[in-house]
N, C-alpha and C positions, 0 to 999 in steps of 0.2 A: 351590511354595506362593506365592512372590512373584509369579510370572507369573499365577496364578489371581487373586490379590488385585488386581494391576494391571489385568488385563482386566475384572475386575468393576467397578473404579472407572471405567473407560472406558464400560462398558455402562450404569452408573448415570447417568453424566453425559449420555450420549446419550438415555436414557429421559427424563430431566427436561428437557433442552434441546430435544429435538424435540417433546416434549409442549407445552412453552411456546410454541414456534414455531407449531405447529399451532393452538393455541388463539388466538394473536394473529391469525393469518390468518383463522381462523373468525370471530372477533369483528369484524374489519374488514369482511369480506363481509356479515356479519349486520347490522351498523350501516348499511352503505351501502344494502342492500336495504330496511331499515326506513325510511330517509330517502326513498328513491325511492317506496316505497309510500305513505308519509304525504304526500308532495308531490303525488302523483297523486290520492289520495282522502283528503282531510283528515277526512272523517267516519268513516273506518275506523281512526283512530289508536288508540283504546282496545283494539280487538280485535287489531290488529297488535302493540301493545306487550305484551299478555299473551303472545302467541305468541313474541315475541322473547325475553322473559324465560325462558320454558320452554326454548327452544333454548339460551339462554345457560347455563342450569343444566346442561343435558346436556353442553355443551362443557366446562364446568368439571369435571363428574363424570368424564369420560374422562381428563382430565389428572390428577385426584386419584388415580385408579386406577393410573396410571403412577407417580406419586410413591409410592404405597403399595408397589408392587412394587419400586421402587428402594430404599426404606427396608428392605424385607425382605432384599434382596440385600446391603445395606450392613451390617446388624447381625446377621443370622442366615443367613449364606451357606451354602447346602446343599453347594456344591462344595468348600468347605474341609473340611466334615465328612466327605465322601467320601474326600478325600486323607488326612486325619489318621487316619481309622478304617479 
């Protein structure tokens, strides 16, 4: 039982940590490409900005799905129910 709880804690920390790392890298690339595009064609800034915010929302959504799964494993762990029952 303790091993399952310990490994679940490690898995949860990896889910949240790697999700945050991936989002940080994604936002860095996204911001850099937005600045490159706006420097090349300043008249396209409004269109590029809208697309940048859509992609930023998708980046955050993927991370929040990982956080949701991590919270599920933290508070309603199905593996503990299999061992106990």
